[in-house]
N, C-alpha and C positions, 0 to 999 in steps of 0.2 A: 611338086612339091607344095600341093594344094589340095585340100579336104573343107569341105561344108559339114562335118559334124560337130554337134554344139561343144560336146564333151570327149575328153579322152581319159582314160584312166589305165594307170601302172598300180603292180603290185607285187609285193613280196610275202613273204608268210608273216611277216611280222606289220606291216602297212599298206594303206592302200591310198593313194594319191590319185585326185582329180583335176583336169584342167581345161579352162575354155580358150583355145587357140583363137577362136573368131572374136575373142572380146580381150585382146592385150594380152593372150596366151598366160590368164591370170589362174593362178594355182586356187581353186575353189574348195578343195576340202583334203585334209588328212586324217586317215582312221589308224589309230593304234588296233589292229586287226583282233589281238586275242582278248582285248578289253573290249572291244565294240566302241571306243570312246573317241569322240573327235577334239581336234586342237585347234583348229581355224577358227574365228569369229564369223557371224552371220549377222546380215544387216536384219531387222524388223522390217523390212517391206518386201515386195515382189520385183529385184532388178529386170530389165530389159536384157534379153541374152542376144544382142544385136549389137554390132561396134557403130559408133558415132560417125555418119558419112564423111563430114568434113576432115576425120582425123583431130579433132581438136575439140575440146569440151569448153564452152562458151564460158562457164563460171563453174563453181563447185554444186550448186543442184543441179546442174544438167549432169555432171559427172557423177553425181550419187545414184541417177537413174540407173546408171550400169554398174555401178559397185555393190559387188554380193557380201563384203566381208573379204575374207581370204588374202591373198598376196598378188596383188598388182608389182608390177616394174614401173618406175617412174623415170622417164627420159624422155627427153632431154630437157626437161621443166620440170620441177617439183616445185608445188605450191599453185599460187595465184594464176591466173591467165594472166598473158602480160604479150607486149609489141617489141622485138628486139633486131634491129637491123631491117627493119618492114618488114618481118616474119610475125605473123600471129603465132604464140604458143599457148595451147589449152592448158586449163587446169589440171595439173600433174602428166602433162606432155602425151605426145602422140602415143608412145609405147603402150602406156596403160588402158587405152580403149579403141585400139586400131586390131584389125586382124594381122596374123601372123601365118605365115605358109608353114606347113609342118609334117613331119612324117614319124611314127611310133612304130614301137613294139612291146614287147609285155611288160620289158622295165624300162625303155629309153624313149625320150621324147626329143625331137629336133627340132626347134622353133627358127625362123628367120623372118628378117624384114629390112628390108631398104626404104628409110625414112624420107618423107615429104618434107617435113620441117628442118631438116638439116641433111646433110650430103655424108651421111652415115650408113653402114650397114651393118646390122647385129646378129650373129649366131648364139641361140640358147641353148645348152642340152640340159634337160633335167634327166636325173637317173635314180632308181631307188635300189639302194643296196642294204642291205635287212632290215634294219630300223632307221636308216638315215635315208632324207633326200639332198641328192648332192645338185646343188644350181651351178653349171659351167656358162661362162658369157665371154665373148667374144667381139670386141667392137672394132671396126676397120673404118677409119677416116678416109673419106675419097674426094672431099673438096680440094681447091686448090688454096685457099689459105686458112689460116686457123680461126678457129671457133671457138666459144666458150658455154660449156653444157652443166646442166645437173644430171647428177647419176646416183640412183638410189633405187631400194626396196621397201616395200610396205607391207610386210606380213604384221596380220592381225590376228590377234590370239583372242578365243572366246570359247563358246560352246559347252562342252563337257567339260573342259580344261580350267572356266571358273565358274563351275558349279558346284561351287563352296569355298570353304578359305582356301588362299592361295598365296603365294610368295614371288616375290621376283629376286633375283641374284644376278648379279654382274661380274666382269673381269675388273673392275674397276676404274675411275676416270672422276672427271670432273662434271657437275651438273649445273648447268645453268639455264633457269626457267623463261620460257618465252617472253619477251617484254612489253607484246602488244596484244594476246591471246588470254582474257582475262574475263571469262562469263562468271556467272553469278555461282556456279557450283565449282569454281575454281579454287582450292585451300592453298593453293601455293603463291608466294609473293613474287608478280612480276619484276624480272630481271635480276632475281636473286642467284647465288651461287653457292656451292658446296662439293663438298667430296662424297660420291656414292655411297650409301643410298639417301644419306641426310641434305635436307636443303632447307632455308628459310621459308616458312609457313606464314599465313596468314596470323594465326594464332600459337605461333611458336616452332620448334624443330619439327620439320615434317618427313617422315620416313617413305621415302618412294618403292621402296620393297614389298611394305605393307599398306596401301592404299584403302581409304573407306569404300563402302558399300555405293555411295554415291558420289560423282567426281568427274569433273569435266577439265583437263588441262594438256598443258603442252611445254615439254621441256626438251634438252638435248645435251646427251652423255659425251664428251668429248676428252680430249689428251687421254688417250685410253690408257691403262695399263696392258688388259688383253680384250680383245675385240670377240666378247661373247654376253649374250643375254639369256636369261633362262625363267620359266615360268613353271613350278611345280603346285599341283593341288596337295595339299598339307595333310589328305589321308593318304598320300602316297599312290594313290591309284592312276594318275598320270601326270608326266611333265613333258617340256617340250623344250629343246635349249639349241639356239640360234647361234651359230660364229661364222667368220667372215674375216677377209682380209682387209685390217686398217690403214693397209698404204692407200687402197682404193678407196675405201671407206671408211675417213677418221673420224665420224661422229655417228651418232644413233638419234634420231627424232624419237622421243618417247611420248606417245598420243594414250591419254586415259580418258575413254568415252564411258564411264559406270553411271548411266542414267542420269548423266547431270545436263546431258543438254535437250531444253524443251522443245525448243522450235521446230519445225516440219523440216523433213520427214521421220526426225527422231522421237518426238513426243515423249521424251523420258524414257524409253523402251530399249536405248543400245546398252551392250555389256561387252564392250571388246577393249583392248589394248593393242596399241600399235606399237612394236619394237622393231625399229625401221634403220637399217646402216644406210648412209648417205654419203656423198661427197661433200657436200655443202649445208650449212645452216645459215641464216634461220630458213622458215619452210615457208617463204612468199614470192617464188618464183625467181625468175632468172633476172629481170629488171630491177627489183629489190635488191636481190644480191648483189650485183652489179653498182648499187649506189652505196651498199654498205661494207665495200673491200670484203664481201666474203669469200670463201675460198671456192671459185668456180673451177670445174675442170676444163681446162685447155687442150683442145686437141689441133695436133698439127696435122699436114698433108701428108699422107702416106702411114700415119700412124696405127699399130694395132697395140689394141690393149684387152687381156684376158683377166679373168678374174674367176673365182670359186667362193660360193657359200654352202654351208653344210646345216640342215635341221635333223637334230636328233629327235626321237619320238621316243619314249619309253617309260617302263613302270620304273618311280625313282625308289631309293632306300633313304630317304630323307632330304636334308639340305644339297642342293646342287650348287659344288662351290670350285668345280674346274672345268675347264673344257673340255669336251670328248674329239 
């Protein structure tokens, strides 16, 4: 179950999905075929299409050399690189930048990896069904004593989906603004909390469903009423709706990069929104989460955990208000 091709493509009559098994099994592109419109984000530089040999990115700049935009998997770490129990965990974790074994058919891709940084094996099955991408994951704990991990997804939307006015809708919940991330283009008040989509901004109430053209911010959606988020282009040309199992991923990181980051390699050119189901918040790695009593995922010897996420890509008929 190994192969060296850089990209694998699956398709139905409705959508085409491209994946990079050699760099984290990242989903790099999803195209709505009848319209030709792409929904995942792309970075404004040429990423390196090779895994990082150490299975760990030293820091965010190194990780970004492999980042395409798209949809990486974050495991067993999310956010800052750190050392826990003598093991170094790279930025956003081993899963996001390492090669996966794989086998594929026209509509299915099976990915598998036995991790180096934790005694875990994971199998992922990506399947296209009509206008929906179904991501099924099974995690098997093979260690002799319990460990704590972070498990999350980093789907990043952009490209044609954000090419014009758009809106974000959700199943409801509480929004908490990150209390440490506060770049110049952040309109949110660090640490503020409110009910989706409204939260306290630096200049009054802020609607996270209708962000401005220039913005850089990080917040968390938690205490979910229903586990789904959607982005609709307001001319109804295209929409994408993500739903997931809130028992496994009780929060979602909300990352807005709309031309607001001027430092390299962004140079103010990014146009991406991350809607990111995760086991844990905040987004600063295992070590920091442990010091802040965050909800880390504890794995026990012999434990097996399965979950599923669904991304529906479609031409909408107005406001997206219900999960598919």
